[in-house]
PDB file of N, CA, C and O in Angstrom, chain B, residues numbered from 101:
ATOM      1  N   MET B 101      15.944  12.531   1.166  1.00  0.00           N
ATOM      2  CA  MET B 101      16.280  13.863   0.702  1.00  0.00           C
ATOM      3  C   MET B 101      17.488  14.403   1.487  1.00  0.00           C
ATOM      4  O   MET B 101      18.347  15.089   0.934  1.00  0.00           O
ATOM      5  N   VAL B 102      17.532  14.080   2.776  1.00  0.00           N
ATOM      6  CA  VAL B 102      18.684  14.505   3.581  1.00  0.00           C
ATOM      7  C   VAL B 102      19.938  13.795   3.084  1.00  0.00           C
ATOM      8  O   VAL B 102      20.967  14.429   2.850  1.00  0.00           O
ATOM      9  N   ALA B 103      19.847  12.469   2.924  1.00  0.00           N
ATOM     10  CA  ALA B 103      21.007  11.686   2.477  1.00  0.00           C
ATOM     11  C   ALA B 103      21.498  12.127   1.101  1.00  0.00           C
ATOM     12  O   ALA B 103      22.694  12.078   0.815  1.00  0.00           O
ATOM     13  N   ALA B 104      20.565  12.558   0.252  1.00  0.00           N
ATOM     14  CA  ALA B 104      20.928  13.015  -1.092  1.00  0.00           C
ATOM     15  C   ALA B 104      21.477  14.439  -1.085  1.00  0.00           C
ATOM     16  O   ALA B 104      21.997  14.909  -2.096  1.00  0.00           O
ATOM     17  N   GLY B 105      21.362  15.127   0.052  1.00  0.00           N
ATOM     18  CA  GLY B 105      21.882  16.487   0.149  1.00  0.00           C
ATOM     19  C   GLY B 105      20.927  17.568  -0.303  1.00  0.00           C
ATOM     20  O   GLY B 105      21.335  18.716  -0.475  1.00  0.00           O
ATOM     21  N   HIS B 106      19.659  17.226  -0.499  1.00  0.00           N
ATOM     22  CA  HIS B 106      18.685  18.205  -0.954  1.00  0.00           C
ATOM     23  C   HIS B 106      18.009  18.956   0.192  1.00  0.00           C
ATOM     24  O   HIS B 106      17.449  20.034  -0.006  1.00  0.00           O
ATOM     25  N   VAL B 107      18.067  18.383   1.376  1.00  0.00           N
ATOM     26  CA  VAL B 107      17.427  18.975   2.550  1.00  0.00           C
ATOM     27  C   VAL B 107      18.402  18.894   3.717  1.00  0.00           C
ATOM     28  O   VAL B 107      19.082  17.886   3.907  1.00  0.00           O
ATOM     29  N   ALA B 108      18.459  19.967   4.491  1.00  0.00           N
ATOM     30  CA  ALA B 108      19.267  19.970   5.720  1.00  0.00           C
ATOM     31  C   ALA B 108      18.320  19.835   6.905  1.00  0.00           C
ATOM     32  O   ALA B 108      17.340  20.570   7.021  1.00  0.00           O
ATOM     33  N   ARG B 109      18.622  18.897   7.769  1.00  0.00           N
ATOM     34  CA  ARG B 109      17.797  18.641   8.952  1.00  0.00           C
ATOM     35  C   ARG B 109      18.405  19.378  10.134  1.00  0.00           C
ATOM     36  O   ARG B 109      19.619  19.356  10.336  1.00  0.00           O
ATOM     37  N   GLY B 110      17.560  20.020  10.903  1.00  0.00           N
ATOM     38  CA  GLY B 110      18.016  20.757  12.081  1.00  0.00           C
ATOM     39  C   GLY B 110      17.073  20.524  13.241  1.00  0.00           C
ATOM     40  O   GLY B 110      16.218  19.639  13.200  1.00  0.00           O
ATOM     41  N   GLY B 111      17.237  21.315  14.256  1.00  0.00           N
ATOM     42  CA  GLY B 111      16.380  21.165  15.423  1.00  0.00           C
ATOM     43  C   GLY B 111      16.374  22.414  16.267  1.00  0.00           C
ATOM     44  O   GLY B 111      17.027  23.409  15.954  1.00  0.00           O
ATOM     45  N   GLU B 112      15.626  22.338  17.337  1.00  0.00           N
ATOM     46  CA  GLU B 112      15.513  23.436  18.298  1.00  0.00           C
ATOM     47  C   GLU B 112      16.313  23.027  19.531  1.00  0.00           C
ATOM     48  O   GLU B 112      15.995  22.018  20.161  1.00  0.00           O
ATOM     49  N   PRO B 113      17.344  23.792  19.886  1.00  0.00           N
ATOM     50  CA  PRO B 113      18.203  23.400  21.002  1.00  0.00           C
ATOM     51  C   PRO B 113      17.458  23.181  22.322  1.00  0.00           C
ATOM     52  O   PRO B 113      17.865  22.339  23.123  1.00  0.00           O
ATOM     53  N   HIS B 114      16.390  23.915  22.556  1.00  0.00           N
ATOM     54  CA  HIS B 114      15.686  23.830  23.825  1.00  0.00           C
ATOM     55  C   HIS B 114      14.461  22.920  23.775  1.00  0.00           C
ATOM     56  O   HIS B 114      13.749  22.780  24.770  1.00  0.00           O
ATOM     57  N   HIS B 115      14.215  22.306  22.629  1.00  0.00           N
ATOM     58  CA  HIS B 115      13.043  21.450  22.491  1.00  0.00           C
ATOM     59  C   HIS B 115      13.388  20.316  21.527  1.00  0.00           C
ATOM     60  O   HIS B 115      13.333  20.486  20.309  1.00  0.00           O
ATOM     61  N   ARG B 116      13.740  19.168  22.080  1.00  0.00           N
ATOM     62  CA  ARG B 116      14.211  18.058  21.256  1.00  0.00           C
ATOM     63  C   ARG B 116      13.136  17.511  20.321  1.00  0.00           C
ATOM     64  O   ARG B 116      13.459  16.810  19.362  1.00  0.00           O
ATOM     65  N   GLY B 117      11.885  17.810  20.576  1.00  0.00           N
ATOM     66  CA  GLY B 117      10.809  17.309  19.730  1.00  0.00           C
ATOM     67  C   GLY B 117      10.634  18.081  18.443  1.00  0.00           C
ATOM     68  O   GLY B 117       9.869  17.668  17.571  1.00  0.00           O
ATOM     69  N   VAL B 118      11.325  19.189  18.310  1.00  0.00           N
ATOM     70  CA  VAL B 118      11.192  20.020  17.114  1.00  0.00           C
ATOM     71  C   VAL B 118      12.276  19.651  16.104  1.00  0.00           C
ATOM     72  O   VAL B 118      13.468  19.660  16.414  1.00  0.00           O
ATOM     73  N   VAL B 119      11.838  19.330  14.903  1.00  0.00           N
ATOM     74  CA  VAL B 119      12.753  19.035  13.804  1.00  0.00           C
ATOM     75  C   VAL B 119      12.473  20.043  12.700  1.00  0.00           C
ATOM     76  O   VAL B 119      11.319  20.271  12.336  1.00  0.00           O
ATOM     77  N   THR B 120      13.516  20.635  12.176  1.00  0.00           N
ATOM     78  CA  THR B 120      13.355  21.582  11.072  1.00  0.00           C
ATOM     79  C   THR B 120      13.988  20.999   9.814  1.00  0.00           C
ATOM     80  O   THR B 120      14.958  20.243   9.879  1.00  0.00           O
ATOM     81  N   LEU B 121      13.426  21.361   8.684  1.00  0.00           N
ATOM     82  CA  LEU B 121      13.970  20.963   7.391  1.00  0.00           C
ATOM     83  C   LEU B 121      14.135  22.211   6.544  1.00  0.00           C
ATOM     84  O   LEU B 121      13.263  23.080   6.515  1.00  0.00           O
ATOM     85  N   GLU B 122      15.251  22.287   5.864  1.00  0.00           N
ATOM     86  CA  GLU B 122      15.521  23.447   5.022  1.00  0.00           C
ATOM     87  C   GLU B 122      16.123  22.962   3.707  1.00  0.00           C
ATOM     88  O   GLU B 122      16.996  22.094   3.690  1.00  0.00           O
ATOM     89  N   LEU B 123      15.648  23.532   2.617  1.00  0.00           N
ATOM     90  CA  LEU B 123      16.212  23.180   1.317  1.00  0.00           C
ATOM     91  C   LEU B 123      17.662  23.643   1.244  1.00  0.00           C
ATOM     92  O   LEU B 123      17.995  24.748   1.673  1.00  0.00           O
ATOM     93  N   THR B 124      18.512  22.793   0.701  1.00  0.00           N
ATOM     94  CA  THR B 124      19.883  23.187   0.417  1.00  0.00           C
ATOM     95  C   THR B 124      19.907  23.794  -0.986  1.00  0.00           C
ATOM     96  O   THR B 124      18.878  23.861  -1.658  1.00  0.00           O
ATOM     97  N   ALA B 125      21.076  24.230  -1.418  1.00  0.00           N
ATOM     98  CA  ALA B 125      21.200  24.776  -2.776  1.00  0.00           C
ATOM     99  C   ALA B 125      20.817  23.722  -3.812  1.00  0.00           C
ATOM    100  O   ALA B 125      20.128  24.029  -4.785  1.00  0.00           O
ATOM    101  N   SER B 126      21.262  22.477  -3.604  1.00  0.00           N
ATOM    102  CA  SER B 126      20.904  21.431  -4.571  1.00  0.00           C
ATOM    103  C   SER B 126      19.418  21.105  -4.503  1.00  0.00           C
ATOM    104  O   SER B 126      18.821  20.755  -5.522  1.00  0.00           O
ATOM    105  N   GLY B 127      18.808  21.211  -3.325  1.00  0.00           N
ATOM    106  CA  GLY B 127      17.371  21.010  -3.191  1.00  0.00           C
ATOM    107  C   GLY B 127      16.602  22.093  -3.922  1.00  0.00           C
ATOM    108  O   GLY B 127      15.610  21.815  -4.595  1.00  0.00           O
ATOM    109  N   GLY B 128      17.059  23.322  -3.790  1.00  0.00           N
ATOM    110  CA  GLY B 128      16.426  24.433  -4.503  1.00  0.00           C
ATOM    111  C   GLY B 128      16.545  24.266  -6.007  1.00  0.00           C
ATOM    112  O   GLY B 128      15.607  24.560  -6.748  1.00  0.00           O
ATOM    113  N   ALA B 129      17.708  23.791  -6.457  1.00  0.00           N
ATOM    114  CA  ALA B 129      17.907  23.552  -7.887  1.00  0.00           C
ATOM    115  C   ALA B 129      16.988  22.442  -8.381  1.00  0.00           C
ATOM    116  O   ALA B 129      16.461  22.516  -9.491  1.00  0.00           O
ATOM    117  N   LEU B 130      16.797  21.409  -7.555  1.00  0.00           N
ATOM    118  CA  LEU B 130      15.904  20.314  -7.913  1.00  0.00           C
ATOM    119  C   LEU B 130      14.458  20.800  -8.038  1.00  0.00           C
ATOM    120  O   LEU B 130      13.750  20.425  -8.972  1.00  0.00           O
ATOM    121  N   VAL B 131      14.033  21.626  -7.104  1.00  0.00           N
ATOM    122  CA  VAL B 131      12.679  22.192  -7.153  1.00  0.00           C
ATOM    123  C   VAL B 131      12.521  23.058  -8.399  1.00  0.00           C
ATOM    124  O   VAL B 131      11.503  22.974  -9.087  1.00  0.00           O
ATOM    125  N   ALA B 132      13.516  23.885  -8.692  1.00  0.00           N
ATOM    126  CA  ALA B 132      13.457  24.755  -9.873  1.00  0.00           C
ATOM    127  C   ALA B 132      13.399  23.932 -11.160  1.00  0.00           C
ATOM    128  O   ALA B 132      12.648  24.265 -12.077  1.00  0.00           O
ATOM    129  N   ALA B 133      14.190  22.862 -11.229  1.00  0.00           N
ATOM    130  CA  ALA B 133      14.185  22.007 -12.419  1.00  0.00           C
ATOM    131  C   ALA B 133      12.827  21.331 -12.583  1.00  0.00           C
ATOM    132  O   ALA B 133      12.315  21.219 -13.697  1.00  0.00           O
ATOM    133  N   ASN B 134      12.252  20.887 -11.486  1.00  0.00           N
ATOM    134  CA  ASN B 134      10.931  20.267 -11.534  1.00  0.00           C
ATOM    135  C   ASN B 134       9.877  21.260 -11.993  1.00  0.00           C
ATOM    136  O   ASN B 134       9.000  20.914 -12.785  1.00  0.00           O
ATOM    137  N   ASP B 135       9.955  22.490 -11.503  1.00  0.00           N
ATOM    138  CA  ASP B 135       9.000  23.528 -11.881  1.00  0.00           C
ATOM    139  C   ASP B 135       9.105  23.825 -13.376  1.00  0.00           C
ATOM    140  O   ASP B 135       8.089  23.968 -14.057  1.00  0.00           O
ATOM    141  N   THR B 136      10.321  23.915 -13.880  1.00  0.00           N
ATOM    142  CA  THR B 136      10.538  24.164 -15.304  1.00  0.00           C
ATOM    143  C   THR B 136       9.966  23.028 -16.136  1.00  0.00           C
ATOM    144  O   THR B 136       9.285  23.269 -17.133  1.00  0.00           O
ATOM    145  N   TRP B 137      10.239  21.784 -15.732  1.00  0.00           N
ATOM    146  CA  TRP B 137       9.724  20.616 -16.453  1.00  0.00           C
ATOM    147  C   TRP B 137       8.203  20.617 -16.454  1.00  0.00           C
ATOM    148  O   TRP B 137       7.579  20.376 -17.488  1.00  0.00           O
ATOM    149  N   ARG B 138       7.597  20.892 -15.283  1.00  0.00           N
ATOM    150  CA  ARG B 138       6.136  20.894 -15.164  1.00  0.00           C
ATOM    151  C   ARG B 138       5.516  21.920 -16.110  1.00  0.00           C
ATOM    152  O   ARG B 138       4.539  21.619 -16.796  1.00  0.00           O
ATOM    153  N   LYS B 139       6.069  23.113 -16.152  1.00  0.00           N
ATOM    154  CA  LYS B 139       5.542  24.165 -17.034  1.00  0.00           C
ATOM    155  C   LYS B 139       5.687  23.779 -18.498  1.00  0.00           C
ATOM    156  O   LYS B 139       4.782  24.023 -19.297  1.00  0.00           O
ATOM    157  N   GLN B 140       6.812  23.181 -18.854  1.00  0.00           N
ATOM    158  CA  GLN B 140       7.022  22.756 -20.246  1.00  0.00           C
ATOM    159  C   GLN B 140       6.033  21.660 -20.632  1.00  0.00           C
ATOM    160  O   GLN B 140       5.493  21.676 -21.738  1.00  0.00           O
ATOM    161  N   GLU B 141       5.794  20.721 -19.739  1.00  0.00           N
ATOM    162  CA  GLU B 141       4.848  19.639 -20.013  1.00  0.00           C
ATOM    163  C   GLU B 141       3.429  20.166 -20.170  1.00  0.00           C
ATOM    164  O   GLU B 141       2.708  19.755 -21.079  1.00  0.00           O
ATOM    165  N   LEU B 142       3.029  21.072 -19.289  1.00  0.00           N
ATOM    166  CA  LEU B 142       1.690  21.658 -19.408  1.00  0.00           C
ATOM    167  C   LEU B 142       1.542  22.407 -20.731  1.00  0.00           C
ATOM    168  O   LEU B 142       0.509  22.299 -21.392  1.00  0.00           O
ATOM    169  N   ALA B 143       2.564  23.164 -21.119  1.00  0.00           N
ATOM    170  CA  ALA B 143       2.511  23.898 -22.386  1.00  0.00           C
ATOM    171  C   ALA B 143       2.413  22.929 -23.563  1.00  0.00           C
ATOM    172  O   ALA B 143       1.665  23.169 -24.511  1.00  0.00           O
ATOM    173  N   ARG B 144       3.170  21.839 -23.499  1.00  0.00           N
ATOM    174  CA  ARG B 144       3.142  20.847 -24.577  1.00  0.00           C
ATOM    175  C   ARG B 144       1.756  20.219 -24.701  1.00  0.00           C
ATOM    176  O   ARG B 144       1.233  20.062 -25.805  1.00  0.00           O
ATOM    177  N   ILE B 145       1.172  19.864 -23.568  1.00  0.00           N
ATOM    178  CA  ILE B 145      -0.146  19.223 -23.573  1.00  0.00           C
ATOM    179  C   ILE B 145      -1.221  20.204 -24.048  1.00  0.00           C
ATOM    180  O   ILE B 145      -2.066  19.854 -24.872  1.00  0.00           O
ATOM    181  N   LEU B 146      -1.183  21.433 -23.525  1.00  0.00           N
ATOM    182  CA  LEU B 146      -2.175  22.428 -23.910  1.00  0.00           C
ATOM    183  C   LEU B 146      -2.090  22.780 -25.391  1.00  0.00           C
ATOM    184  O   LEU B 146      -3.105  23.089 -26.016  1.00  0.00           O
ATOM    185  N   ALA B 147      -0.897  22.736 -25.949  1.00  0.00           N
ATOM    186  CA  ALA B 147      -0.717  23.052 -27.368  1.00  0.00           C
ATOM    187  C   ALA B 147      -1.413  22.037 -28.267  1.00  0.00           C
ATOM    188  O   ALA B 147      -1.693  22.330 -29.430  1.00  0.00           O
ATOM    189  N   ARG B 148      -1.694  20.856 -27.745  1.00  0.00           N
ATOM    190  CA  ARG B 148      -2.376  19.824 -28.525  1.00  0.00           C
ATOM    191  C   ARG B 148      -3.878  20.052 -28.589  1.00  0.00           C
ATOM    192  O   ARG B 148      -4.573  19.391 -29.360  1.00  0.00           O
ATOM    193  N   LEU B 149      -4.387  20.984 -27.782  1.00  0.00           N
ATOM    194  CA  LEU B 149      -5.814  21.299 -27.781  1.00  0.00           C
ATOM    195  C   LEU B 149      -6.106  22.402 -28.793  1.00  0.00           C
ATOM    196  O   LEU B 149      -5.313  23.328 -28.968  1.00  0.00           O
ATOM    197  N   ALA B 150      -7.236  22.291 -29.444  1.00  0.00           N
ATOM    198  CA  ALA B 150      -7.688  23.349 -30.352  1.00  0.00           C
ATOM    199  C   ALA B 150      -8.090  24.565 -29.519  1.00  0.00           C
ATOM    200  O   ALA B 150      -8.455  24.413 -28.353  1.00  0.00           O
ATOM    201  N   PRO B 151      -8.030  25.770 -30.096  1.00  0.00           N
ATOM    202  CA  PRO B 151      -8.385  26.978 -29.338  1.00  0.00           C
ATOM    203  C   PRO B 151      -9.727  26.896 -28.605  1.00  0.00           C
ATOM    204  O   PRO B 151      -9.804  27.328 -27.455  1.00  0.00           O
ATOM    205  N   PRO B 152     -10.798  26.356 -29.226  1.00  0.00           N
ATOM    206  CA  PRO B 152     -12.058  26.260 -28.468  1.00  0.00           C
ATOM    207  C   PRO B 152     -11.936  25.329 -27.253  1.00  0.00           C
ATOM    208  O   PRO B 152     -12.566  25.561 -26.221  1.00  0.00           O
ATOM    209  N   GLU B 153     -11.132  24.288 -27.384  1.00  0.00           N
ATOM    210  CA  GLU B 153     -10.909  23.375 -26.256  1.00  0.00           C
ATOM    211  C   GLU B 153     -10.108  24.062 -25.154  1.00  0.00           C
ATOM    212  O   GLU B 153     -10.364  23.856 -23.968  1.00  0.00           O
ATOM    213  N   GLN B 154      -9.143  24.876 -25.554  1.00  0.00           N
ATOM    214  CA  GLN B 154      -8.364  25.633 -24.566  1.00  0.00           C
ATOM    215  C   GLN B 154      -9.271  26.597 -23.809  1.00  0.00           C
ATOM    216  O   GLN B 154      -9.145  26.759 -22.596  1.00  0.00           O
ATOM    217  N   GLU B 155     -10.190  27.240 -24.541  1.00  0.00           N
ATOM    218  CA  GLU B 155     -11.145  28.146 -23.898  1.00  0.00           C
ATOM    219  C   GLU B 155     -12.043  27.403 -22.925  1.00  0.00           C
ATOM    220  O   GLU B 155     -12.297  27.884 -21.821  1.00  0.00           O
ATOM    221  N   ALA B 156     -12.520  26.244 -23.324  1.00  0.00           N
ATOM    222  CA  ALA B 156     -13.382  25.441 -22.458  1.00  0.00           C
ATOM    223  C   ALA B 156     -12.634  25.013 -21.201  1.00  0.00           C
ATOM    224  O   ALA B 156     -13.195  25.014 -20.105  1.00  0.00           O
ATOM    225  N   LEU B 157     -11.374  24.649 -21.366  1.00  0.00           N
ATOM    226  CA  LEU B 157     -10.563  24.253 -20.220  1.00  0.00           C
ATOM    227  C   LEU B 157     -10.339  25.435 -19.277  1.00  0.00           C
ATOM    228  O   LEU B 157     -10.409  25.283 -18.057  1.00  0.00           O
ATOM    229  N   THR B 158     -10.073  26.596 -19.838  1.00  0.00           N
ATOM    230  CA  THR B 158      -9.894  27.801 -19.022  1.00  0.00           C
ATOM    231  C   THR B 158     -11.147  28.097 -18.216  1.00  0.00           C
ATOM    232  O   THR B 158     -11.067  28.432 -17.034  1.00  0.00           O
ATOM    233  N   THR B 159     -12.298  27.976 -18.849  1.00  0.00           N
ATOM    234  CA  THR B 159     -13.573  28.193 -18.161  1.00  0.00           C
ATOM    235  C   THR B 159     -13.767  27.169 -17.049  1.00  0.00           C
ATOM    236  O   THR B 159     -14.139  27.523 -15.930  1.00  0.00           O
ATOM    237  N   ALA B 160     -13.513  25.897 -17.359  1.00  0.00           N
ATOM    238  CA  ALA B 160     -13.692  24.832 -16.373  1.00  0.00           C
ATOM    239  C   ALA B 160     -12.750  25.014 -15.183  1.00  0.00           C
ATOM    240  O   ALA B 160     -13.158  24.821 -14.037  1.00  0.00           O
ATOM    241  N   LEU B 161     -11.511  25.379 -15.441  1.00  0.00           N
ATOM    242  CA  LEU B 161     -10.566  25.593 -14.342  1.00  0.00           C
ATOM    243  C   LEU B 161     -10.963  26.806 -13.502  1.00  0.00           C
ATOM    244  O   LEU B 161     -10.789  26.807 -12.283  1.00  0.00           O
ATOM    245  N   GLY B 162     -11.490  27.826 -14.150  1.00  0.00           N
ATOM    246  CA  GLY B 162     -11.990  28.993 -13.411  1.00  0.00           C
ATOM    247  C   GLY B 162     -13.129  28.608 -12.480  1.00  0.00           C
ATOM    248  O   GLY B 162     -13.199  29.082 -11.346  1.00  0.00           O
ATOM    249  N   LEU B 163     -14.027  27.743 -12.963  1.00  0.00           N
ATOM    250  CA  LEU B 163     -15.121  27.262 -12.118  1.00  0.00           C
ATOM    251  C   LEU B 163     -14.596  26.448 -10.942  1.00  0.00           C
ATOM    252  O   LEU B 163     -15.112  26.560  -9.829  1.00  0.00           O
ATOM    253  N   LEU B 164     -13.587  25.640 -11.178  1.00  0.00           N
ATOM    254  CA  LEU B 164     -12.990  24.840 -10.121  1.00  0.00           C
ATOM    255  C   LEU B 164     -12.364  25.722  -9.045  1.00  0.00           C
ATOM    256  O   LEU B 164     -12.539  25.474  -7.853  1.00  0.00           O
ATOM    257  N   VAL B 165     -11.638  26.744  -9.467  1.00  0.00           N
ATOM    258  CA  VAL B 165     -11.026  27.675  -8.517  1.00  0.00           C
ATOM    259  C   VAL B 165     -12.099  28.392  -7.712  1.00  0.00           C
ATOM    260  O   VAL B 165     -11.970  28.538  -6.496  1.00  0.00           O
ATOM    261  N   ALA B 166     -13.153  28.837  -8.378  1.00  0.00           N
ATOM    262  CA  ALA B 166     -14.242  29.529  -7.688  1.00  0.00           C
ATOM    263  C   ALA B 166     -14.931  28.606  -6.690  1.00  0.00           C
ATOM    264  O   ALA B 166     -15.283  29.031  -5.590  1.00  0.00           O
ATOM    265  N   ALA B 167     -15.123  27.344  -7.068  1.00  0.00           N
ATOM    266  CA  ALA B 167     -15.782  26.383  -6.185  1.00  0.00           C
ATOM    267  C   ALA B 167     -14.931  26.073  -4.950  1.00  0.00           C
ATOM    268  O   ALA B 167     -15.470  25.745  -3.893  1.00  0.00           O
ATOM    269  N   ALA B 168     -13.619  26.173  -5.078  1.00  0.00           N
ATOM    270  CA  ALA B 168     -12.731  25.911  -3.938  1.00  0.00           C
ATOM    271  C   ALA B 168     -12.944  26.945  -2.840  1.00  0.00           C
ATOM    272  O   ALA B 168     -12.751  26.649  -1.661  1.00  0.00           O
ATOM    273  N   GLY B 169     -13.337  28.147  -3.220  1.00  0.00           N
ATOM    274  CA  GLY B 169     -13.645  29.177  -2.240  1.00  0.00           C
ATOM    275  C   GLY B 169     -12.476  30.106  -1.973  1.00  0.00           C
ATOM    276  O   GLY B 169     -11.317  29.794  -2.244  1.00  0.00           O
ATOM    277  N   GLU B 170     -12.827  31.246  -1.437  1.00  0.00           N
ATOM    278  CA  GLU B 170     -11.829  32.276  -1.130  1.00  0.00           C
ATOM    279  C   GLU B 170     -10.853  31.750  -0.090  1.00  0.00           C
ATOM    280  O   GLU B 170     -11.250  31.126   0.894  1.00  0.00           O
ATOM    281  N   GLY B 171      -9.590  32.006  -0.318  1.00  0.00           N
ATOM    282  CA  GLY B 171      -8.565  31.608   0.641  1.00  0.00           C
ATOM    283  C   GLY B 171      -8.016  30.214   0.429  1.00  0.00           C
ATOM    284  O   GLY B 171      -7.056  29.827   1.096  1.00  0.00           O
ATOM    285  N   TYR B 172      -8.603  29.444  -0.486  1.00  0.00           N
ATOM    286  CA  TYR B 172      -8.093  28.098  -0.731  1.00  0.00           C
ATOM    287  C   TYR B 172      -6.674  28.190  -1.295  1.00  0.00           C
ATOM    288  O   TYR B 172      -6.417  28.986  -2.197  1.00  0.00           O
ATOM    289  N   GLY B 173      -5.773  27.395  -0.779  1.00  0.00           N
ATOM    290  CA  GLY B 173      -4.389  27.397  -1.256  1.00  0.00           C
ATOM    291  C   GLY B 173      -3.517  28.424  -0.557  1.00  0.00           C
ATOM    292  O   GLY B 173      -2.354  28.598  -0.919  1.00  0.00           O
ATOM    293  N   VAL B 174      -4.067  29.111   0.447  1.00  0.00           N
ATOM    294  CA  VAL B 174      -3.295  30.091   1.201  1.00  0.00           C
ATOM    295  C   VAL B 174      -2.864  29.458   2.505  1.00  0.00           C
ATOM    296  O   VAL B 174      -3.689  28.943   3.260  1.00  0.00           O
ATOM    297  N   SER B 175      -1.585  29.497   2.764  1.00  0.00           N
ATOM    298  CA  SER B 175      -1.066  28.920   4.006  1.00  0.00           C
ATOM    299  C   SER B 175      -0.792  30.025   5.008  1.00  0.00           C
ATOM    300  O   SER B 175      -1.015  31.203   4.731  1.00  0.00           O
ATOM    301  N   ALA B 176      -0.310  29.631   6.171  1.00  0.00           N
ATOM    302  CA  ALA B 176      -0.010  30.601   7.228  1.00  0.00           C
ATOM    303  C   ALA B 176       1.063  31.607   6.791  1.00  0.00           C
ATOM    304  O   ALA B 176       1.136  32.713   7.326  1.00  0.00           O
ATOM    305  N   VAL B 177       1.889  31.217   5.822  1.00  0.00           N
ATOM    306  CA  VAL B 177       2.962  32.102   5.376  1.00  0.00           C
ATOM    307  C   VAL B 177       2.624  32.810   4.067  1.00  0.00           C
ATOM    308  O   VAL B 177       3.466  33.509   3.502  1.00  0.00           O
ATOM    309  N   GLY B 178       1.408  32.633   3.590  1.00  0.00           N
ATOM    310  CA  GLY B 178       1.007  33.316   2.368  1.00  0.00           C
ATOM    311  C   GLY B 178       0.543  32.335   1.322  1.00  0.00           C
ATOM    312  O   GLY B 178       0.449  31.138   1.590  1.00  0.00           O
ATOM    313  N   PRO B 179       0.252  32.825   0.135  1.00  0.00           N
ATOM    314  CA  PRO B 179      -0.264  31.958  -0.923  1.00  0.00           C
ATOM    315  C   PRO B 179       0.757  30.900  -1.320  1.00  0.00           C
ATOM    316  O   PRO B 179       1.966  31.122  -1.261  1.00  0.00           O
ATOM    317  N   VAL B 180       0.246  29.764  -1.719  1.00  0.00           N
ATOM    318  CA  VAL B 180       1.103  28.705  -2.229  1.00  0.00           C
ATOM    319  C   VAL B 180       1.670  29.182  -3.554  1.00  0.00           C
ATOM    320  O   VAL B 180       0.909  29.603  -4.425  1.00  0.00           O
ATOM    321  N   PRO B 181       2.999  29.129  -3.736  1.00  0.00           N
ATOM    322  CA  PRO B 181       3.594  29.628  -4.983  1.00  0.00           C
ATOM    323  C   PRO B 181       3.168  28.799  -6.176  1.00  0.00           C
ATOM    324  O   PRO B 181       2.951  27.593  -6.064  1.00  0.00           O
ATOM    325  N   LEU B 182       3.052  29.454  -7.313  1.00  0.00           N
ATOM    326  CA  LEU B 182       2.665  28.753  -8.548  1.00  0.00           C
ATOM    327  C   LEU B 182       3.856  28.311  -9.318  1.00  0.00           C
ATOM    328  O   LEU B 182       3.714  27.707 -10.381  1.00  0.00           O
TER     329      LEU B 182
END
């Protein structure tokens, strides 16, 4: 990812063991393109389900989220973006 220019590698001047990674503009564009593709694919797949099947899937996914428990998917910096 660094060689491709999608991520910039850095460090901490006072601590050589610390390595930082930051998305570059092209990395951000790659993430955005992937997110767009993922949403389009999910919409395409869901459109193939009949309305009762979509409802059943919504119910099942709701149960899965509830079973994961409160706070699941939340990191130290906040919720994981959708």
